C-alpha positions as CSV (number, residue, x, y, z in Angstrom):
1,M,0.0,0.0,0.0
2,N,2.8,2.4,0.8
3,K,4.4,1.7,-2.5
4,D,1.1,2.6,-4.3
5,I,0.8,5.9,-2.3
6,F,4.4,6.8,-3.2
7,Q,3.8,6.1,-6.9
8,F,0.7,8.2,-6.9
9,A,2.5,11.1,-5.1
10,V,5.3,10.9,-7.6
11,L,2.8,10.9,-10.5
12,F,1.0,13.9,-9.0
13,L,4.2,15.9,-8.8
14,V,5.4,14.8,-12.2
15,M,2.1,15.7,-13.9
16,V,2.0,19.1,-12.3
17,L,5.6,19.9,-13.2
18,V,5.2,18.7,-16.8
19,Q,2.0,20.7,-17.2
20,V,3.3,23.9,-15.6
21,L,6.8,24.0,-16.9
22,I,6.3,22.5,-20.4
23,C,2.7,22.0,-21.6
24,N,1.4,25.5,-20.5
25,H,3.9,27.0,-23.0
26,I,2.8,24.8,-25.9
27,A,0.1,26.0,-28.2
28,I,-0.1,24.3,-31.6
29,F,-1.5,26.8,-34.2
30,D,-2.8,28.8,-31.2
31,V,-5.6,26.4,-30.7
32,A,-4.3,23.0,-29.3
33,M,-2.8,22.8,-25.9
34,P,-1.8,19.5,-24.3
35,I,-3.4,19.1,-20.8
36,V,-1.5,16.2,-19.4
37,F,-2.0,16.7,-15.7
38,I,-5.5,15.1,-15.8
39,Y,-3.7,11.8,-16.4
40,F,-3.4,11.6,-12.6
41,I,-7.2,11.6,-12.2
42,I,-7.6,9.1,-15.0
43,R,-5.1,6.7,-13.5
44,L,-6.6,6.7,-9.9
45,P,-8.0,3.3,-9.0
46,I,-11.7,2.9,-9.6
47,S,-12.2,1.4,-6.1
48,L,-10.7,4.5,-4.4
49,G,-13.2,6.3,-2.2
50,L,-15.0,9.3,-3.7
51,S,-14.0,11.7,-1.0
52,I,-10.3,10.9,-1.6
53,V,-10.8,11.2,-5.4
54,F,-12.6,14.5,-5.0
55,T,-10.0,15.9,-2.7
56,L,-7.0,14.8,-4.8
57,S,-8.7,16.1,-8.0
58,F,-9.5,19.5,-6.5
59,L,-6.0,19.8,-5.1
60,L,-4.5,18.9,-8.4
61,G,-6.6,21.5,-10.2
62,L,-5.9,24.1,-7.5
63,V,-2.1,23.6,-7.8
64,V,-2.2,23.9,-11.6
65,D,-4.5,27.0,-11.2
66,I,-2.0,28.7,-8.9
67,F,0.9,28.2,-11.3
68,S,-1.2,28.9,-14.5
69,D,-3.0,32.0,-13.3
70,T,-6.4,30.5,-14.0
71,P,-8.4,31.1,-10.8
72,G,-10.5,28.1,-10.1
73,V,-10.9,26.9,-13.7
74,N,-8.9,23.7,-13.4
75,A,-10.0,23.0,-9.8
76,L,-13.7,23.1,-10.9
77,A,-13.1,21.1,-14.1
78,C,-11.0,18.5,-12.3
79,T,-13.6,18.0,-9.6
80,L,-16.4,17.6,-12.2
81,V,-14.3,15.1,-14.1
82,A,-13.6,13.2,-10.9
83,S,-17.4,12.9,-10.3
84,L,-17.9,11.5,-13.8
85,R,-14.9,9.1,-13.8
86,R,-16.6,6.1,-12.3
87,P,-19.8,6.2,-14.3
88,I,-17.8,6.6,-17.5
89,Y,-15.6,3.7,-16.6
90,Y,-18.6,1.4,-16.0
91,A,-20.1,2.6,-19.2
92,Y,-17.3,0.7,-21.0
93,V,-16.3,-2.0,-18.5
94,P,-18.7,-4.6,-17.1
95,R,-19.4,-4.1,-13.4
96,D,-18.0,-7.2,-11.6
97,D,-15.5,-8.1,-8.9
98,K,-12.6,-8.4,-11.4
99,T,-12.9,-4.9,-12.7
100,K,-13.6,-2.9,-9.6
101,D,-10.0,-2.9,-8.3
102,L,-8.3,-2.1,-11.6
103,I,-6.2,0.9,-12.3
104,P,-7.3,2.1,-15.8
105,S,-4.5,1.7,-18.3
106,I,-3.9,0.1,-21.7
107,S,-2.5,-3.0,-20.1
108,S,-5.5,-3.5,-17.8
109,L,-8.3,-2.6,-20.1
110,G,-7.0,-3.0,-23.6
111,L,-6.5,-0.3,-26.2
112,G,-10.2,-0.1,-27.3
113,V,-11.8,0.2,-23.9
114,Y,-9.1,2.4,-22.5
115,G,-9.1,4.6,-25.6
116,K,-12.9,5.2,-25.2
117,Y,-12.5,5.8,-21.4
118,L,-9.6,8.2,-22.0
119,I,-11.2,10.2,-24.9
120,S,-14.4,10.6,-22.9
121,L,-12.7,12.0,-19.8
122,V,-10.3,14.2,-21.8
123,S,-13.1,15.6,-23.9
124,I,-15.3,16.4,-20.9
125,Y,-12.4,18.1,-19.2
126,C,-11.5,20.2,-22.2
127,F,-15.1,21.3,-22.9
128,L,-15.6,22.1,-19.2
129,A,-12.3,24.0,-18.8
130,F,-12.6,26.1,-22.0
131,S,-16.3,26.8,-21.4
132,I,-15.6,28.0,-17.8
133,E,-12.6,30.0,-18.9
134,Y,-14.4,31.8,-21.7
135,F,-17.8,31.9,-20.0
136,N,-19.2,33.7,-23.1
137,F,-21.7,32.3,-25.6
138,A,-20.6,34.7,-28.3
139,D,-17.4,32.7,-28.8
140,V,-19.0,29.2,-29.1
141,E,-17.1,28.3,-32.3
142,E,-13.8,29.3,-30.7
143,V,-14.5,27.3,-27.5
144,V,-15.5,24.2,-29.6
145,L,-12.3,24.6,-31.7
146,L,-10.1,24.9,-28.7
147,A,-11.8,22.0,-26.9
148,V,-11.8,19.6,-29.8
149,S,-8.2,20.3,-30.8
150,S,-6.9,20.2,-27.2
151,S,-8.8,17.0,-26.6
152,V,-7.2,15.3,-29.6
153,L,-3.7,16.5,-28.7
154,T,-4.2,15.6,-25.0
155,F,-5.6,12.1,-26.0
156,I,-2.6,11.4,-28.2
157,S,-0.2,12.7,-25.5
158,L,-1.7,10.6,-22.7
159,L,-1.9,7.5,-24.9
160,A,1.8,7.9,-25.7
161,F,2.6,8.5,-22.0
162,D,0.6,5.4,-21.0
163,C,2.6,3.4,-23.6
164,L,5.9,4.7,-22.2
165,I,4.9,3.6,-18.7
166,I,3.9,0.1,-19.9
167,S,7.2,-0.3,-21.8
168,K,9.2,0.7,-18.8
169,K,7.5,-2.0,-16.7
């Protein structure tokens, strides 16, 4: 158990540092920005208690908000994604004793199921974050463009990151 806690603490720190130091400064064609820190929320065990998931997700979003100068946007979007994580997981994975203790990854779910789970959560996060940040219905096309392009870039980045983790093991 202590090994798992240490691994998730390291993942938390690595994801925040990568997001704040590298990804916040990347904007492909001024529309697509990789949002890799949500990988921490995506990788949390499904059986983990909701209060812990909400707390960790809120803290993750708050830390990124502090360093990104986006007051509350990431904290709110991360908390909402944390609340939808388990229902989306069970929309793609049968609910039984074998699947309740899994940590979502390509190796545990397979590429098809994990890909659907990943793109669902990434898309929800991107649409929430950009909608909250712009909070203006006049720029609907811009919000959709930013959300879709960032979702695709983030999905590809997180899939690659997950493949790197698998290959190291």
